N, C-alpha and C positions, 0 to 999 in steps of 0.2 A: 611213599615208603619212605621211612626215615632213614637218613645217611648214619654209618655206623661213624663214629668218631673216635679220635685216639682214646678218650676216656673210656667208651664203651669196651674197646678193646683191653685196657689195662683191667677193667674189672671182670671182664668174659676170662681173661687170660691166669687172672689172681683166683677167681673162683672156678679153677681148674676145668676149664671150658664148658661152663654152666653146671658143672656138679655141685658146687655151693648154693645155687638157685632151686636145687630138689627139696622137697618138702621134707621134714624130720631128720635129724641127724646130718647136717651137711659137712660135718666133718668124718663123719663114718663112709659117706658117699667119696670125698675127698681122696681118703686112704685106698678106698678102692680103685680110684682112677691110677693110684702108683703102681699096681699090678700089671697092667698090659705094658708100661714102660720098663719095669723090671726084666720082661722077657724081650725087649728089643735092645735095651742095653746094655744086658748081659751077653750079647753076640760081641761085644767088643772086648770082653776080658775084663779081668778087675782093674786095672790100670786105666783103661778106656772109660770104663764105668765109674771109677772115681772121680775121673777127668770131668765127665759129663755131670756127674752131680754136683762138683765145686761149680762149675758156670750155672747150672739149675738153681743152686742155693743162692748165688749172687744176684740170678734173676727174680728168683723168689723174695728175696729181702727187699730189693726196688718196688716189685709189683706189690709186695703186701702192704708197703709204707704208700703208696701212690693209691692204692685203692682202699685204703683206711682214710686217706685225706678226703678222697671223692665222697665215699659214703657217709662221713660223720663219725665213724667208730673205727677206732683204732685197731680193732681186733673182731671185726664183724665176722658172724658167721658165714657170709656169704665167701670170704676169702679161704680157700682152702690147697691153695699152693704149698702153705706150711705141714699139712699132713702129708702132702705127696712128696716133699723131699724129706721129711722124717721116717716116712716108709721106705722110701728108696734108701735111706740110709740104712734102714734096720736090714736091707735084704742084700747089703754089700757083700758079696760072695758068697752068698746063700745059694746051694745048688738048687736048680729049677726044681719045682714039684709042688702040687697042688697041697699034700700036707705040709709042706714046708710055708706055703702062700697063707693058708690059712691060720697056721701056727705065729708067724711074724705079725698077721693083720691083728688078731686078737691079743697078742701079747702087747702090741703098740696100742691098738685103741686104749687097755689099759692103764698104761703110763701116760697116754694124751690126755687121757679122762681124770685120773687121780692124781697127776700130777706130783709125784715125790719129789724130795729135794734131790737135785739142783732146779729139776724143770720149773718147781714150783717158784724159785729165787727168781728165775728169769723171766717168768710171767710177769711177778710182781715188780721188778725194778729196772727191766730193757725196756726201753720204749721204741717206737715206730717199728718198722718193718723187721730190724734186727730182734726184739721183743716177739713179735709175732712168731717168727722162724724159729728163734732160739730155744725155746721150751719144747716145740717139737723134733727138734736135732737132738735135744737132750733124751726124750721119750725114744727117739730111734736109736741112740746111742745104748740106752739101757735095754732094748730089744736084742740089738746085734748082740750082745753079752750074754742075754739069756738064750737066743738062739744058738751062740757056739755053746755053750755049757751042755745044753738039753739034744741039742739034735745034730749039730755038724761036727 
């Protein structure tokens, strides 16, 4: 049996605990991985949720940077921790509910895939873990605005 190394843990965590290794559309799987975390973190109120999100975002930047170096591809499809924090940002303060989860998920995936400005700028101009995570945070912020306008 192979011993699990620090590098294995970095890739596992940056890959959303294995979601990034699922076939086809790893970013979609990673985004889905944010939904149970939204349910759990929402129990801490908006202030606690934001504190957890800030810590998780710092961790995501570091993990994405380290995993990109280990995998030899800065923004490898295996890395989905960025989608997780992006969708968690989009869901900040959004009332729990299946309709809100589906709407935020679809809107976030749209912004994450299309990368309108300034997400495309972040993607093209920021390096390392910051670059990997920043465009998803922008997509998450755009999603949050749309959710606030349409649903909340």
